[in-house]
C-alpha positions as CSV (number, residue, x, y, z in Angstrom):
1,L,-49.6,-0.3,-47.8
2,P,-45.9,-0.4,-46.8
3,L,-45.0,0.8,-43.4
4,Y,-42.2,3.4,-43.2
5,S,-40.3,4.4,-40.2
6,P,-40.9,8.0,-39.1
7,P,-38.4,10.5,-40.4
8,G,-35.4,11.2,-38.2
9,P,-34.5,14.6,-36.7
10,S,-34.6,17.5,-39.1
11,P,-31.3,19.2,-40.1
12,A,-32.3,22.1,-37.9
13,D,-32.7,19.8,-34.9
14,K,-29.4,18.2,-35.6
15,N,-27.6,21.6,-35.9
16,S,-29.2,23.0,-32.7
17,E,-28.2,19.9,-30.6
18,L,-25.5,20.5,-28.0
19,R,-23.6,17.3,-27.2
20,A,-22.2,17.3,-23.7
21,E,-19.4,14.8,-24.6
22,G,-19.2,13.3,-21.2
23,L,-19.2,16.6,-19.2
24,P,-21.6,17.2,-16.3
25,P,-24.8,18.8,-17.5
26,D,-24.4,21.8,-15.1
27,V,-21.0,22.5,-16.5
28,V,-22.2,22.4,-20.1
29,A,-25.2,24.6,-19.3
30,A,-23.1,27.2,-17.5
31,F,-20.5,27.2,-20.3
32,A,-23.3,27.5,-22.9
33,E,-24.8,30.5,-21.0
34,W,-21.3,32.1,-20.8
35,F,-20.7,31.5,-24.5
36,V,-24.1,33.0,-25.6
37,A,-23.7,36.0,-23.3
38,T,-20.2,36.7,-24.6
39,D,-21.4,36.2,-28.2
40,L,-24.1,38.8,-27.7
41,Q,-21.8,41.2,-26.0
42,E,-18.8,41.1,-28.4
43,A,-19.3,42.7,-31.8
44,G,-17.3,39.9,-33.6
45,G,-18.8,37.1,-31.5
46,V,-16.7,34.6,-29.5
47,V,-13.2,34.2,-30.8
48,R,-10.8,31.4,-30.0
49,D,-8.7,33.6,-27.7
50,D,-11.8,34.2,-25.5
51,V,-12.3,30.4,-25.1
52,L,-8.6,29.8,-24.4
53,E,-8.5,32.7,-21.8
54,L,-11.5,31.2,-20.1
55,F,-10.0,27.8,-20.0
56,K,-6.8,29.3,-18.6
57,E,-8.9,30.8,-15.8
58,L,-10.4,27.3,-15.2
59,G,-6.9,26.0,-14.7
60,F,-6.2,24.4,-18.0
61,D,-2.9,24.7,-19.8
62,E,-2.8,26.3,-23.3
63,E,0.0,23.9,-24.2
64,H,-2.4,21.0,-24.0
65,Q,-2.5,19.2,-27.4
66,A,-6.3,19.8,-27.6
67,A,-5.8,23.5,-27.2
68,K,-3.1,23.6,-29.9
69,D,-5.4,21.7,-32.2
70,F,-8.3,24.1,-31.5
71,L,-6.1,27.0,-32.2
72,Q,-4.7,25.4,-35.4
73,R,-8.2,25.1,-36.8
74,G,-8.6,28.9,-36.7
75,E,-8.5,30.9,-39.8
76,G,-5.3,32.6,-40.9
77,Q,-1.6,31.8,-41.3
78,L,-0.4,33.6,-38.2
79,E,-1.2,32.5,-34.7
80,E,-2.5,36.0,-33.9
81,H,-5.0,35.8,-36.7
82,R,-6.1,32.3,-35.7
83,R,-6.7,33.5,-32.1
84,L,-9.0,36.2,-33.4
85,S,-11.0,33.9,-35.6
86,G,-14.5,32.8,-34.6
87,A,-15.2,29.8,-32.4
88,G,-18.3,27.7,-32.3
89,L,-20.2,26.5,-29.3
90,Q,-20.0,22.8,-30.0
91,E,-16.3,22.9,-30.9
92,S,-15.6,24.8,-27.7
93,V,-17.5,22.2,-25.6
94,H,-15.5,19.5,-27.4
95,L,-12.3,21.3,-26.4
96,L,-13.5,21.6,-22.8
97,A,-14.3,17.9,-22.7
98,R,-10.9,16.9,-24.1
99,M,-9.0,19.2,-21.7
100,A,-11.1,18.3,-18.7
101,V,-10.3,14.6,-18.6
102,G,-7.1,13.9,-16.7
103,E,-4.6,11.2,-17.6
104,D,-6.2,8.9,-15.1
105,G,-9.6,9.4,-16.7
106,T,-11.1,11.7,-14.0
107,L,-12.9,14.9,-14.8
108,K,-11.1,18.1,-13.7
109,V,-14.2,20.3,-13.9
110,G,-17.1,20.6,-11.5
111,A,-18.7,23.0,-9.1
112,E,-15.8,25.4,-9.1
113,A,-16.0,25.8,-12.9
114,V,-19.8,26.4,-12.7
115,Q,-19.2,29.0,-10.0
116,L,-16.6,30.8,-12.1
117,L,-18.8,30.8,-15.1
118,R,-21.8,32.1,-13.1
119,R,-19.6,35.0,-11.7
120,K,-18.6,35.9,-15.3
121,L,-22.3,35.9,-16.3
122,Q,-23.1,38.3,-13.5
123,R,-20.7,40.8,-15.2
124,V,-22.7,40.8,-18.4
125,A,-26.1,40.7,-16.6
126,P,-27.0,44.3,-17.5
127,V,-26.7,43.4,-21.2
128,M,-28.8,40.4,-20.8
129,D,-31.4,42.3,-18.7
130,G,-31.8,44.8,-21.5
131,A,-32.1,42.1,-24.1
132,S,-34.7,40.3,-21.9
133,A,-36.7,43.5,-21.4
134,L,-36.7,44.2,-25.1
135,R,-37.8,40.6,-25.9
136,Q,-40.5,40.8,-23.3
137,A,-41.8,44.1,-24.7
138,M,-41.8,42.7,-28.3
139,N,-43.6,39.6,-27.2
140,T,-46.4,41.4,-25.3
141,S,-49.3,42.0,-27.6
142,P,-51.5,45.1,-27.2
143,A,-54.6,43.0,-26.5
144,A,-52.8,40.9,-23.8
145,A,-51.4,44.0,-22.1
146,G,-54.7,45.8,-22.0
147,G,-53.8,48.1,-24.8
148,K,-50.2,48.8,-23.7
149,T,-47.0,47.6,-25.5
150,G,-44.9,46.8,-22.5
151,D,-45.1,47.0,-18.7
152,A,-43.6,49.0,-15.9
153,D,-40.9,46.4,-15.2
154,G,-39.8,46.3,-18.8
155,A,-39.7,50.1,-19.0
156,A,-37.7,50.3,-15.8
157,A,-35.2,47.7,-17.0
158,T,-34.7,49.5,-20.4
159,A,-34.6,53.0,-18.8
160,D,-31.1,52.2,-17.5
161,H,-30.0,51.6,-21.1
162,G,-31.5,54.9,-22.5
163,T,-34.3,53.2,-24.3
164,T,-38.0,53.8,-23.5
165,L,-41.0,51.7,-24.3
166,A,-44.1,53.2,-25.8
167,T,-47.2,52.9,-23.7
């Protein structure tokens, strides 16, 4: 019988991989958390303007060639339309990687960027808490919860958002 090499990663695995592109893992993780939280919070998802505003807060110049290229890839003829077009996580990480490397090859992002991203995440924490409570309530089976569909912590977390869990 011929020996075959095992199949490579599936297309789903390839599509869900986030490449750090030389950035520190903590920066990539904090940025990904911000991106997902913002994506959940905004009705239209993360737009290119959101990413560029964040990078401006991180101290990067919007006139950087990488930022211009990022904006140019947006949909629409007018700059205003391109700013409001959707942005992907990987392309945003790629932009951060391109903007974060100085002319001398040193990285311009680190602990300060992680702290800023964590502070921004704290502002959207109530949304994430509600989503976590809902996920927890949906994952709790009646048999595992002793005949209940939720717990007191989940009910308390969702009560702030006007949603109650059945018991």
